[in-house]
VEXDREN-263352 format. One record per residue (C-alpha): residue in three letters; x, y, z. Coordinates in steps of 0.05 Angstrom, whole numbers, plus 5000, padded with zeros to 4 digits. Layout:
BEGIN
PT / ALA / X / Y / Z $
...
***
This chain:
BEGIN
PT / MET / 2544 / 6411 / 5320 $
PT / ILE / 2590 / 6434 / 5263 $
PT / GLU / 2611 / 6389 / 5206 $
PT / GLY / 2641 / 6399 / 5137 $
PT / VAL / 2603 / 6380 / 5073 $
PT / GLU / 2641 / 6368 / 5009 $
PT / THR / 2620 / 6398 / 4942 $
PT / GLY / 2560 / 6360 / 4915 $
PT / GLY / 2554 / 6322 / 4980 $
PT / GLY / 2498 / 6318 / 5029 $
PT / LEU / 2489 / 6301 / 5103 $
PT / THR / 2432 / 6291 / 5151 $
PT / ARG / 2444 / 6303 / 5225 $
PT / THR / 2403 / 6304 / 5289 $
PT / PRO / 2433 / 6343 / 5348 $
PT / GLU / 2402 / 6311 / 5410 $
PT / CYS / 2369 / 6350 / 5466 $
PT / PRO / 2397 / 6341 / 5537 $
PT / ASP / 2361 / 6292 / 5583 $
PT / GLY / 2295 / 6320 / 5608 $
PT / LEU / 2285 / 6367 / 5548 $
PT / GLU / 2249 / 6357 / 5482 $
PT / PRO / 2259 / 6388 / 5413 $
PT / VAL / 2213 / 6445 / 5393 $
PT / SER / 2252 / 6472 / 5334 $
PT / GLY / 2318 / 6467 / 5297 $
PT / GLY / 2352 / 6470 / 5230 $
PT / ALA / 2419 / 6483 / 5198 $
PT / GLN / 2460 / 6544 / 5179 $
PT / THR / 2510 / 6543 / 5122 $
PT / GLY / 2534 / 6615 / 5111 $
PT / THR / 2519 / 6610 / 5036 $
PT / THR / 2456 / 6611 / 4994 $
PT / VAL / 2482 / 6557 / 4947 $
PT / THR / 2459 / 6499 / 4990 $
PT / ASP / 2394 / 6462 / 4996 $
PT / ILE / 2362 / 6452 / 5064 $
PT / GLY / 2319 / 6391 / 5053 $
PT / GLN / 2280 / 6356 / 5107 $
PT / SER / 2275 / 6390 / 5175 $
PT / TYR / 2232 / 6357 / 5228 $
PT / PRO / 2228 / 6337 / 5301 $
PT / ASN / 2257 / 6267 / 5311 $
PT / VAL / 2223 / 6237 / 5372 $
PT / GLU / 2265 / 6173 / 5370 $
PT / ALA / 2331 / 6211 / 5372 $
PT / ASN / 2303 / 6267 / 5418 $
PT / GLY / 2328 / 6321 / 5372 $
PT / TRP / 2315 / 6360 / 5307 $
PT / THR / 2335 / 6326 / 5242 $
PT / THR / 2357 / 6368 / 5182 $
PT / SER / 2386 / 6349 / 5114 $
PT / VAL / 2435 / 6394 / 5076 $
PT / THR / 2462 / 6388 / 5004 $
PT / ASN / 2523 / 6429 / 4985 $
PT / ASN / 2517 / 6461 / 4915 $
PT / PHE / 2574 / 6510 / 4928 $
PT / PRO / 2639 / 6499 / 4888 $
PT / VAL / 2679 / 6486 / 4952 $
PT / ALA / 2669 / 6448 / 5017 $
PT / ILE / 2628 / 6485 / 5069 $
PT / ASP / 2618 / 6482 / 5144 $
PT / VAL / 2547 / 6470 / 5167 $
PT / THR / 2520 / 6483 / 5237 $
PT / TRP / 2462 / 6437 / 5257 $
PT / TYR / 2421 / 6455 / 5317 $
PT / SER / 2362 / 6434 / 5360 $
PT / VAL / 2323 / 6482 / 5403 $
PT / CYS / 2300 / 6445 / 5465 $
PT / GLU / 2254 / 6461 / 5523 $
PT / THR / 2224 / 6428 / 5585 $
PT / PRO / 2161 / 6389 / 5567 $
PT / VAL / 2096 / 6418 / 5591 $
***
């Protein structure tokens, strides 16, 4: 899941795992070190990994959010 974040803005997203899989990890990648990755946690209700990002870069950035999913044991 890729989405733009404006300067000074923030977003929280939860990419969902496909049916039959559950989240085991996840996060966000911004391509710059001038961002804050806030909360990052498994979201059981949404069946994915939730991560918050704040953009402190002087221009809008693209953020890739991801969930790593596996078959439950």
